[in-house]
C-alpha positions, 0 to 999 in steps of 0.5 A: 753677706757683708764682705770682710776685710782682711788686714792682711793679704792672704794667699789662696793656693788649690791643690794641684790635680789629681784624676777625679778633676782629670775626669771631672768627677766631683772629688768634694769629700773624697780623699782622692791624692795627686797625681803626676801632674798635681804635684808638679803643679804643686812644684810651680805654684811653691817657684811661685811664691819663692818670686812674688814673698822672697820672705815666704818663711815669715808667713803663716801656712794652714791647709786643709786636711784632705790628701789631696791639699796635704799633698801640695802644700808638703811639695811646697815647703820641700821646693821652699825648702821649708820642713813639712809637717809644720802647718797648720791643719784646719778641718775647715777648710775642707772642700765643698761636700756633693753628697750622693753627687760625689763619684759622677760628672756633671753629664752623669748628673744632669743625666741622671737627675734633671731637675736636681741640676737645673736648680743648681744651674740656677742658684750655684751659691744656694744649692745644697746637693742632696747630703752635700752642701752649698757654697752659702754654708761652706761660706760660712765655714769658711768665714771663721777662718779668716777671721782669725789669721793674724798675720799673711798667711798662704792657705794650700785648699780648694776651688770651692774653699777659694771661692767662698773666700771670693765672695765674703771678701767683697771681691765677686758677687757671690753668683758669681764667685760660684763660677770662678775657674780656680787655676792649679799650679797658681797663686790668688792673692787676696787683698783687701777687696782684690784678689789677682792671679800670679 
């Protein structure tokens, strides 16, 4: 994969926690809302953004269309005294889909589909779950979004999307990217091929 050079700083925010996150269930394409902790995490992310970038009003804002991401973005903007809903939605920022595995925990999957789970453990980047998509496929979907950025941008999206971005800019290898922990309530700030948590 040829690394993508971003001319502008990118600030990634993973949506806040949902009940499925708490239970360890694979959400993927399921539209699960935030829980109370998730709403607190969205508020925390707003505070971090305000501290990082006093001129936050001049940034571009793009969001996944999924409910948990949109709710996070709306809370973040409300906390910054910005109009809710005045940001772009991009379908390409949806979470990695897990197909027929969605709704199950990894423990369930390892028990019911041991061979498939083993294949995924050996190649998390390239493995395609039944009816789902791989991180490689997700990166191909997300790359044009990054190529279209024209200024410093805040993207509210998902853990899988953040991992794809880390690989696309060359911050980590694709195989390592698929295993990076993506925190809720924090900012992942990407500059060139470097990424830092705030």
